[in-house]
C-alpha positions as CSV (number, residue, x, y, z in Angstrom):
1,M,24.2,16.3,-29.3
2,L,22.0,15.1,-32.2
3,Q,22.5,11.5,-31.2
4,R,21.5,12.3,-27.6
5,R,18.3,14.1,-28.7
6,S,17.4,11.4,-31.2
7,A,17.9,8.8,-28.5
8,G,15.7,10.8,-26.2
9,L,12.8,10.7,-28.7
10,V,13.2,7.0,-29.1
11,L,13.2,6.7,-25.3
12,L,9.9,8.6,-25.0
13,G,8.4,6.5,-27.8
14,L,9.3,3.2,-26.0
15,I,7.9,4.5,-22.7
16,T,4.7,5.6,-24.4
17,L,4.3,2.1,-26.0
18,V,4.7,0.4,-22.6
19,W,2.2,2.6,-20.7
20,S,-0.4,3.3,-23.4
21,R,-2.7,0.7,-22.0
22,A,-3.2,2.9,-18.9
23,L,-5.5,5.0,-21.1
24,L,-8.1,2.2,-20.9
25,G,-8.5,2.5,-17.2
26,G,-11.4,4.1,-15.2
27,Y,-11.6,5.7,-11.8
28,V,-10.6,3.5,-8.9
29,W,-10.1,3.8,-5.1
30,D,-9.5,7.4,-4.1
31,D,-10.4,8.6,-7.6
32,L,-14.1,8.1,-6.9
33,D,-14.3,10.5,-3.9
34,N,-11.9,13.1,-5.4
35,L,-13.0,13.1,-9.1
36,L,-16.3,11.4,-9.5
37,Y,-18.5,12.0,-6.4
38,G,-17.2,15.3,-5.1
39,D,-17.6,18.7,-6.8
40,R,-15.0,20.8,-5.1
41,L,-12.4,20.3,-7.8
42,R,-14.9,21.3,-10.6
43,H,-14.6,25.1,-9.9
44,W,-11.7,27.2,-11.2
45,S,-11.5,28.9,-7.8
46,S,-10.2,25.6,-6.5
47,L,-6.8,26.3,-8.2
48,Y,-6.3,28.6,-5.3
49,E,-8.2,26.8,-2.6
50,V,-6.2,23.6,-2.9
51,F,-3.2,25.4,-1.5
52,L,-5.2,26.4,1.6
53,H,-6.4,22.9,2.7
54,D,-5.2,19.4,3.4
55,A,-5.6,16.7,0.7
56,M,-8.9,15.3,2.1
57,W,-10.6,18.7,1.5
58,S,-11.1,17.7,-2.1
59,A,-13.2,14.7,-1.1
60,N,-15.2,16.8,1.4
61,K,-13.7,14.8,4.3
62,A,-12.1,15.7,7.6
63,Q,-8.3,15.7,7.8
64,A,-6.9,12.2,7.9
65,T,-5.1,10.7,10.9
66,V,-1.8,11.3,9.0
67,G,-2.3,14.7,7.6
68,T,-1.3,15.2,3.9
69,Y,-0.8,18.3,1.8
70,R,-0.9,17.7,-2.0
71,P,-1.9,20.9,-3.7
72,L,-0.1,20.4,-7.0
73,A,-1.9,17.1,-7.8
74,L,-5.2,18.6,-6.8
75,A,-4.6,21.7,-8.9
76,S,-3.9,19.4,-11.9
77,F,-7.2,17.7,-11.3
78,V,-9.0,21.1,-11.4
79,L,-7.4,21.8,-14.8
80,D,-8.2,18.3,-16.1
81,L,-11.9,18.3,-15.0
82,N,-12.6,21.8,-16.2
83,V,-10.8,21.4,-19.6
84,L,-11.2,17.7,-20.4
85,G,-14.4,16.9,-18.5
86,D,-15.3,13.8,-16.5
87,S,-13.9,11.1,-18.8
88,P,-11.2,9.1,-17.1
89,T,-9.4,8.7,-20.4
90,G,-8.4,12.4,-20.4
91,L,-7.0,12.2,-16.9
92,H,-5.1,9.0,-17.7
93,L,-3.7,10.8,-20.7
94,T,-2.4,13.7,-18.6
95,S,-0.9,11.2,-16.1
96,L,1.0,9.5,-18.9
97,L,2.2,12.9,-20.2
98,Y,3.5,13.8,-16.7
99,H,5.4,10.4,-16.5
100,L,6.9,11.2,-19.9
101,A,8.0,14.6,-18.7
102,A,9.5,13.1,-15.6
103,S,11.4,10.5,-17.7
104,A,12.7,13.1,-20.1
105,T,13.9,15.2,-17.1
106,L,15.7,12.2,-15.6
107,Y,17.3,11.4,-19.0
108,A,18.5,15.0,-19.4
109,L,19.8,15.1,-15.9
110,M,21.8,11.9,-16.2
111,S,23.2,13.0,-19.5
112,R,24.8,15.9,-17.8
113,W,26.8,13.5,-15.6
114,V,27.4,10.3,-17.7
115,D,27.5,9.2,-21.3
116,W,24.1,9.6,-23.0
117,R,24.1,5.8,-23.7
118,A,24.3,5.0,-20.0
119,A,21.7,7.6,-19.3
120,F,19.4,6.1,-21.9
121,A,19.8,2.6,-20.5
122,V,19.2,3.6,-16.9
123,T,16.2,5.9,-17.7
124,L,14.6,3.2,-19.8
125,V,14.9,0.5,-17.1
126,W,13.5,2.9,-14.6
127,A,10.7,4.3,-16.7
128,V,9.2,0.9,-17.7
129,H,9.3,-0.6,-14.2
130,P,6.0,-2.3,-13.3
131,N,5.9,-0.8,-9.8
132,H,5.2,2.6,-11.4
133,A,1.7,1.4,-12.4
134,E,0.6,2.6,-9.0
135,A,1.8,6.1,-9.8
136,V,1.2,6.2,-13.6
137,A,-1.9,4.0,-14.2
138,W,-3.8,5.3,-11.2
139,V,-4.9,8.9,-11.6
140,N,-4.6,9.7,-7.9
141,G,-1.0,8.4,-7.8
142,R,0.4,11.4,-9.7
143,S,1.7,13.1,-6.6
144,E,4.9,11.1,-6.8
145,V,5.3,11.9,-10.5
146,F,5.1,15.7,-9.8
147,A,7.6,15.4,-6.9
148,L,10.1,13.7,-9.2
149,L,9.4,15.9,-12.2
150,F,10.1,19.2,-10.3
151,G,12.8,17.7,-8.1
152,G,14.5,16.5,-11.3
153,L,14.1,20.0,-12.9
154,A,15.7,21.5,-9.8
155,A,18.7,19.1,-10.0
156,L,19.0,19.9,-13.7
157,A,19.1,23.6,-13.1
158,V,22.3,23.3,-11.0
159,S,24.0,20.4,-13.0
160,R,26.4,22.8,-14.8
161,R,29.9,24.0,-14.3
162,Q,28.9,27.6,-13.7
163,V,26.1,27.6,-11.2
164,G,24.9,31.2,-10.9
165,P,22.4,32.8,-8.5
166,G,19.7,32.4,-11.2
167,H,20.3,28.7,-11.4
168,S,20.1,28.4,-7.6
169,A,16.9,30.4,-7.5
170,L,15.4,28.1,-10.2
171,A,16.5,25.1,-8.1
172,G,14.8,26.5,-5.1
173,L,11.6,27.1,-7.1
174,G,11.7,23.5,-8.4
175,L,12.2,22.1,-4.9
176,L,9.2,24.1,-3.7
177,F,7.0,22.6,-6.4
178,A,8.5,19.1,-5.6
179,L,7.3,19.5,-2.1
180,F,3.9,20.7,-3.3
181,G,3.8,17.4,-5.2
182,K,4.3,15.4,-2.0
183,E,5.9,15.7,1.4
184,A,8.5,13.0,0.6
185,G,9.8,15.4,-2.1
186,M,12.0,16.6,0.7
187,V,14.5,13.9,-0.4
188,F,15.4,16.2,-3.4
189,V,16.8,18.9,-1.1
190,P,20.1,17.0,-0.3
191,V,20.2,15.7,-3.9
192,V,20.0,19.1,-5.4
193,V,22.5,20.7,-3.0
194,F,24.9,17.8,-3.5
195,L,24.8,18.0,-7.3
196,A,25.3,21.8,-7.2
197,T,28.3,21.3,-5.0
198,E,29.8,18.7,-7.3
199,A,29.1,20.5,-10.5
200,S,30.5,23.9,-9.3
201,G,33.7,22.3,-7.9
202,A,33.0,23.5,-4.4
203,A,33.4,20.0,-3.1
204,Q,37.2,20.3,-3.9
205,A,37.7,23.4,-1.8
206,R,40.3,23.2,0.9
207,A,38.3,25.0,3.6
208,W,35.6,22.7,5.0
209,Y,33.0,25.5,5.1
210,R,33.4,26.1,1.4
211,R,32.7,22.5,0.5
212,L,29.1,23.4,-0.1
213,H,27.4,25.4,-2.7
214,W,25.9,28.0,-0.4
215,P,23.6,29.9,-2.8
216,T,21.8,26.6,-3.7
217,A,21.7,25.5,-0.1
218,L,20.1,28.8,0.9
219,A,17.6,28.6,-1.9
220,A,16.7,25.1,-0.9
221,G,16.3,26.2,2.7
222,A,14.0,29.1,1.7
223,A,11.9,26.6,-0.4
224,V,11.5,24.3,2.7
225,M,10.6,27.2,5.0
226,I,7.9,28.5,2.5
227,Y,6.5,25.1,2.1
228,L,6.3,24.4,5.9
229,A,4.6,27.7,6.5
230,L,1.9,27.0,3.8
231,R,1.5,23.4,5.1
232,A,1.1,24.6,8.7
233,H,-1.6,27.0,7.5
234,A,-3.4,24.3,5.6
235,L,-3.2,21.5,8.2
236,E,-4.6,21.4,11.6
237,G,-2.0,21.2,14.3
238,G,1.0,22.8,12.7
239,A,3.7,22.1,10.2
240,A,4.3,18.5,11.3
241,A,0.7,17.6,11.9
242,G,0.0,13.9,11.4
243,V,3.6,12.8,10.9
244,A,4.1,9.4,12.4
245,L,6.8,10.3,14.9
246,N,5.0,8.5,17.6
247,F,5.8,5.3,15.7
248,K,9.5,6.0,15.3
249,T,10.5,3.2,17.7
250,Q,8.4,0.7,15.7
251,A,9.8,2.1,12.5
252,L,13.4,1.6,13.6
253,T,12.6,-2.0,14.8
254,A,11.0,-2.8,11.5
255,A,13.5,-1.0,9.3
256,P,15.7,-4.0,8.2
257,A,12.7,-6.0,7.1
258,L,11.1,-3.0,5.3
259,L,14.3,-2.0,3.6
260,G,14.7,-5.6,2.4
261,K,11.1,-5.7,1.1
262,C,11.6,-2.4,-0.7
263,T,14.8,-3.6,-2.4
264,Q,13.2,-6.9,-3.4
265,A,10.2,-5.1,-4.9
266,M,12.4,-3.0,-7.1
267,L,14.8,-5.7,-8.2
268,W,12.3,-8.6,-8.5
269,P,8.9,-7.0,-8.9
270,Y,6.6,-10.1,-8.8
271,E,3.7,-8.5,-7.0
272,I,1.3,-6.2,-9.0
273,S,-1.4,-5.3,-6.4
274,V,-1.5,-3.0,-3.4
275,N,0.6,-4.0,-0.4
276,H,-0.3,-3.5,3.3
277,L,3.0,-3.4,5.1
278,R,1.8,-3.5,8.7
279,R,0.0,-6.8,8.1
280,W,3.0,-8.1,6.1
281,L,5.3,-7.2,9.0
282,V,3.2,-9.3,11.4
283,N,3.6,-12.4,9.3
284,A,7.1,-11.7,7.9
285,H,9.7,-14.5,8.2
286,P,12.7,-13.6,10.3
287,A,14.8,-14.0,7.2
288,W,13.4,-10.7,6.0
289,W,15.2,-8.9,8.9
290,Y,18.5,-10.6,8.2
291,G,18.2,-10.3,4.4
292,G,17.1,-6.7,4.6
293,A,20.0,-5.8,6.8
294,A,22.5,-7.5,4.5
295,A,21.0,-5.8,1.4
296,T,21.3,-2.4,3.1
297,V,24.9,-3.0,4.2
298,A,25.7,-4.1,0.6
299,Q,24.3,-0.9,-0.9
300,L,26.1,1.3,1.6
301,S,29.3,-0.6,1.0
302,A,28.9,-0.2,-2.8
303,A,28.3,3.5,-2.3
304,L,31.5,3.8,-0.2
305,W,33.5,1.9,-2.7
306,L,32.3,4.1,-5.6
307,W,32.9,7.2,-3.6
308,R,36.5,6.2,-2.9
309,R,36.9,5.4,-6.6
310,G,35.9,8.9,-7.5
311,Q,32.4,8.0,-8.7
312,R,30.7,10.3,-6.2
313,V,27.5,11.0,-8.0
314,A,26.8,7.3,-8.7
315,A,27.6,6.6,-5.0
316,F,25.2,9.3,-4.0
317,G,22.5,7.5,-6.0
318,F,22.4,4.7,-3.4
319,L,22.0,7.4,-0.7
320,W,19.2,9.1,-2.7
321,W,17.4,5.7,-2.9
322,L,17.8,4.8,0.8
323,G,16.9,8.3,1.9
324,S,13.6,8.2,0.0
325,L,12.6,5.1,2.0
326,I,12.6,6.9,5.3
327,P,8.9,8.0,4.9
328,V,8.1,4.4,3.9
329,L,9.5,3.2,7.3
330,L,7.3,5.6,9.2
331,I,4.1,5.0,7.1
332,G,4.6,1.2,6.9
333,V,4.1,0.6,10.6
334,L,0.9,2.7,10.5
335,G,-1.0,0.3,8.3
336,W,-1.3,2.7,5.4
337,P,-2.0,0.7,2.2
338,G,0.3,1.1,-0.7
339,L,4.0,0.6,-1.5
340,H,5.0,0.6,-5.1
341,R,4.1,4.3,-5.8
342,W,6.4,5.3,-2.9
343,F,9.5,4.1,-4.9
344,Y,8.9,6.4,-7.8
345,M,10.9,9.3,-6.4
346,G,13.9,7.4,-5.1
347,S,14.3,4.5,-7.5
348,P,16.2,6.6,-10.1
349,G,19.0,6.8,-7.5
350,L,19.0,3.0,-7.1
351,F,19.4,2.4,-10.8
352,W,21.9,5.2,-11.2
353,G,24.0,3.7,-8.4
354,L,23.7,0.2,-9.9
355,G,24.6,1.5,-13.4
356,G,27.6,3.3,-12.0
357,L,28.7,0.1,-10.1
358,F,28.4,-1.9,-13.3
359,L,30.5,0.5,-15.3
360,E,33.2,0.9,-12.6
361,L,33.5,-2.9,-12.2
362,G,33.9,-3.2,-16.0
363,R,36.4,-0.4,-16.4
364,G,39.0,-1.4,-18.9
365,R,37.1,-4.6,-19.9
366,N,35.1,-3.0,-22.7
367,L,31.7,-4.1,-21.3
368,R,29.7,-1.5,-23.1
369,S,27.9,-4.0,-25.4
370,A,27.4,-6.4,-22.4
371,G,25.9,-3.5,-20.4
372,A,23.5,-2.6,-23.3
373,G,22.4,-6.2,-23.5
374,V,21.7,-6.5,-19.8
375,A,19.8,-3.2,-19.8
376,A,17.7,-4.4,-22.8
377,V,16.8,-7.7,-21.2
378,V,15.9,-6.1,-17.9
379,A,13.8,-3.4,-19.6
380,L,12.0,-6.1,-21.6
381,G,11.2,-8.1,-18.5
382,F,10.0,-5.0,-16.7
383,S,7.9,-4.0,-19.7
384,L,6.2,-7.4,-19.8
385,Q,5.4,-7.3,-16.1
386,A,4.1,-3.8,-16.5
387,Q,1.5,-5.2,-19.0
388,R,0.2,-7.4,-16.1
389,A,0.3,-4.5,-13.6
390,I,-1.5,-1.9,-15.7
391,P,-4.9,-3.6,-16.0
392,V,-5.0,-4.1,-12.2
393,W,-5.7,-0.3,-12.1
394,W,-8.5,-0.4,-14.6
395,S,-11.3,-1.0,-12.1
396,G,-12.0,-1.6,-8.4
397,D,-12.8,-5.3,-8.9
398,R,-9.5,-5.9,-10.7
399,L,-7.5,-3.9,-8.1
400,F,-8.9,-5.4,-4.9
401,G,-9.4,-8.8,-6.5
402,A,-5.6,-8.9,-7.3
403,M,-4.9,-7.9,-3.7
404,V,-7.1,-10.7,-2.4
405,E,-5.3,-13.2,-4.6
406,E,-1.8,-12.0,-3.7
407,H,-2.5,-11.2,0.0
408,P,-5.3,-13.6,1.1
409,D,-4.6,-13.0,4.8
410,V,-5.1,-9.2,4.6
411,S,-8.6,-7.8,5.2
412,F,-8.1,-4.6,3.2
413,G,-8.5,-6.3,-0.2
414,Y,-11.6,-8.1,0.9
415,I,-13.2,-4.8,2.2
416,G,-12.3,-3.0,-1.0
417,L,-13.7,-5.8,-3.2
418,G,-16.8,-6.0,-1.1
419,A,-17.4,-2.3,-1.4
420,W,-17.1,-2.5,-5.1
421,L,-19.5,-5.4,-5.3
422,L,-22.0,-3.5,-3.1
423,E,-21.8,-0.4,-5.4
424,H,-22.5,-2.7,-8.4
425,H,-25.5,-4.3,-6.6
426,R,-24.0,-7.8,-6.4
427,Y,-25.2,-8.1,-2.8
428,D,-24.8,-11.9,-2.2
429,E,-21.1,-11.8,-3.4
430,A,-20.5,-8.7,-1.4
431,E,-21.9,-10.2,1.8
432,K,-19.7,-13.3,1.4
433,I,-16.5,-11.3,0.8
434,L,-17.2,-8.9,3.6
435,R,-17.8,-11.7,6.1
436,Q,-14.4,-13.0,5.1
437,S,-12.9,-9.7,5.9
438,I,-14.4,-9.6,9.3
439,A,-13.1,-13.2,10.0
440,L,-9.6,-12.0,9.1
441,D,-9.7,-8.8,11.1
442,V,-12.3,-7.9,13.8
443,V,-10.6,-4.6,14.6
444,R,-11.3,-2.7,11.4
445,N,-14.6,-1.0,11.5
446,D,-15.1,-0.5,7.8
447,G,-15.7,-4.3,7.2
448,F,-18.6,-4.1,9.5
449,F,-19.9,-0.9,8.0
450,F,-19.9,-2.2,4.5
451,L,-21.5,-5.5,5.5
452,S,-24.2,-3.5,7.3
453,R,-24.9,-1.5,4.1
454,T,-25.0,-4.7,2.1
455,L,-27.6,-6.3,4.4
456,A,-29.6,-3.1,4.3
457,A,-29.6,-3.2,0.5
458,K,-30.8,-6.8,0.7
459,G,-33.7,-5.7,3.0
460,D,-32.4,-7.1,6.2
461,C,-32.8,-3.8,8.1
462,A,-32.5,-5.2,11.7
463,G,-29.5,-7.3,10.6
464,A,-27.8,-4.2,9.2
465,V,-27.9,-2.5,12.6
466,Q,-27.0,-5.6,14.6
467,V,-23.9,-6.5,12.6
468,V,-22.4,-3.1,13.4
469,Q,-23.3,-3.4,17.1
470,Q,-21.1,-6.4,17.2
471,R,-18.2,-3.9,16.8
472,T,-19.5,-0.6,18.1
473,V,-22.6,0.8,19.8
474,T,-22.6,4.2,18.1
475,L,-23.7,3.9,14.5
476,D,-21.5,5.4,11.7
477,P,-23.5,7.9,9.7
478,S,-23.2,5.7,6.6
479,V,-24.8,2.8,8.5
480,A,-27.6,5.1,9.8
481,W,-28.2,6.2,6.2
482,A,-28.3,2.6,4.9
483,A,-30.7,1.5,7.7
484,G,-33.0,4.5,7.2
485,K,-33.2,3.8,3.4
486,C,-33.8,0.1,4.1
487,Y,-36.8,0.8,6.4
488,A,-38.2,3.6,4.2
489,E,-37.8,2.0,0.8
490,K,-38.0,-1.8,1.4
491,R,-40.3,-1.9,4.5
492,G,-42.3,1.3,4.2
493,D,-41.6,1.8,7.9
494,H,-41.1,5.5,8.1
495,V,-41.1,5.5,11.9
496,N,-37.9,3.5,12.1
497,A,-36.6,5.2,9.0
498,H,-37.0,8.5,10.8
499,R,-35.1,7.2,13.8
500,Y,-32.0,6.3,11.8
501,F,-32.2,9.3,9.4
502,K,-32.1,11.6,12.5
503,L,-28.6,10.1,13.3
504,C,-27.2,11.3,10.0
505,E,-29.3,14.3,8.9
506,T,-26.3,16.6,9.5
507,N,-24.1,14.4,7.4
508,Y,-26.1,13.6,4.2
509,T,-28.8,15.3,2.3
510,D,-30.6,12.0,1.8
511,C,-30.9,11.7,5.6
512,S,-32.4,15.2,6.1
513,D,-34.8,14.4,3.2
514,G,-35.8,11.2,4.9
515,V,-36.6,13.0,8.1
516,A,-38.8,15.5,6.2
517,K,-40.5,12.6,4.4
518,A,-41.4,10.8,7.6
519,I,-42.9,14.0,8.9
520,E,-44.8,14.6,5.7
521,V,-46.5,11.2,5.7
522,G,-47.4,11.6,9.3
523,A,-45.2,8.8,10.7
524,V,-43.8,11.1,13.3
525,P,-45.1,14.4,14.7
526,D,-43.8,17.7,13.2
527,P,-41.4,19.1,15.8
528,N,-42.5,22.6,14.8
529,V,-46.0,21.8,15.9
530,L,-46.8,21.6,19.6
531,A,-47.7,17.9,20.4
532,P,-50.5,16.9,22.8
533,A,-49.5,16.2,26.3
534,S,-50.6,12.6,26.0
535,A,-48.5,11.9,23.0
536,A,-46.0,9.1,23.5
537,P,-42.9,8.3,21.5
538,A,-43.1,5.5,19.0
539,A,-41.9,2.1,20.3
540,L,-38.6,0.9,19.1
541,P,-38.1,-2.7,17.7
542,E,-36.5,-5.0,20.2
543,G,-32.8,-5.7,19.7
544,E,-32.2,-2.4,18.1
545,G,-31.9,0.0,21.0
546,G,-29.3,2.3,22.3
547,A,-27.2,4.6,20.2
548,D,-25.0,5.8,23.0
549,G,-21.8,4.3,24.4
550,D,-18.3,3.8,23.2
551,D,-17.7,4.9,19.6
552,G,-15.5,1.9,19.0
553,D,-13.1,3.5,16.6
554,E,-10.0,1.5,17.4
555,G,-8.3,0.4,14.3
556,W,-10.3,2.8,12.1
557,E,-7.9,4.1,9.5
558,E,-9.7,7.2,8.5
559,G,-8.7,8.3,5.0
560,A,-5.7,6.0,5.1
561,G,-4.3,6.2,1.6
562,G,-7.9,6.2,0.2
563,A,-9.1,3.2,2.3
564,P,-12.7,2.3,1.7
565,T,-14.9,4.8,3.5
566,G,-18.4,4.8,4.8
567,D,-19.8,7.5,2.6
568,P,-23.1,6.6,0.8
569,P,-22.7,6.2,-3.0
570,Q,-23.7,9.4,-4.9
């Protein structure tokens, strides 16, 4: 017992050493809207409000195309902002602490089932994996961490020989909070029920209907029902609002390649930036389909072999991992940016299965020292790669610059980098990058929107409008805002400034203020004062007419995983 606890302290020390550089990061990507620009999470009352709204509520945005419900992460932001303030260091510190808690939970769970030395090795290899940078070094990535933390606690509650009603109730509560962490926490429902069945000995019962630990199964079912009811209340359209079921055929077709990509990313993690799976699928070599199918068959075969050898928990580890990838298959075909953070919840199962496979293959051959050496080398390699991955999440230019470097044919990285350059007033560089994004993908609206705002910032007011009209006739409110500011501040033309501010006055305070300013300086008549019958509307510049027509929102991925949006900087 003392050795196991001492090893646990050493384990946490090593994990802290690897991830300590995450404390140097700032706010990037979705962090800006949730934590820096918005104010909804700065009130204590939001600890309750976050359970009543979808995840986009915190950023004061409409529900995304794929509705998400993440109350636990948002509640943690409320605590952080009200206790620690705005400094990103404080939020990165709590993210690191949550990762340490999840790692300690996994170590304790594995120690209930295997020798503590094997538990130490597997947990260390998992905890220092560079893919976790997207969940640990990015503040907004902590949803995955919460799902694993509480899913692991639920599994720990029932990993005992005598599983009483109280343990089952605790497991149900843990599962509820895992789901509050993220929808994909649903993977822990079968994990917890399976472990309760194995630990209690119910799996050995003669009658088939007794081969399940029913108290835990009922507690898990109650947790799922409560969660679905709360989610249905929070999201528009019901409990399954936004789930990508319309893309199930595409997901099944792409499954072999995506499963191969996921397995490669965990076993050979050479990429450190954000992935965009839909674009990757378009260009993927056919070998990914064959290789992915072979890798999946190999994992299922290993699970079957371990099961028949009596290593049922290790065998189930592979099923835990593969089951956790089902949401990835659905989201991947939607064009949702991201990949590595989605492995956080299921990858413990992969390494648990691989560890069990190694031990079973070496049974009777005294491979303990060899196994320790392999684990040490793998952990060292992962730790070194993590030192490359962590700084990518320090700032927007590093993050999207790395994506442009690793995925030069994907427009998302260019758009994100261009938006960052625009925000930091590097307009010439932003224009160049954003024109490259449009050349790569003429379907995405946001490349046009950010280019328009860049041209407006440079004083090319007419060009700012015209570049958007290449893609859509109706102006996005952020473009109208940028054009209005351009005419008002750079041209002193309050007539045209008023025209564009009117298009966004219900969206932004700046726009309503611009409308009032145009009236104040007499550029346009006051609508509250009766105008003379002979008054005529102000003439519009040629080439800038028409704000009606098709809204042109094809390909617009509203709120997709924190994709760059058209909101004006605060």
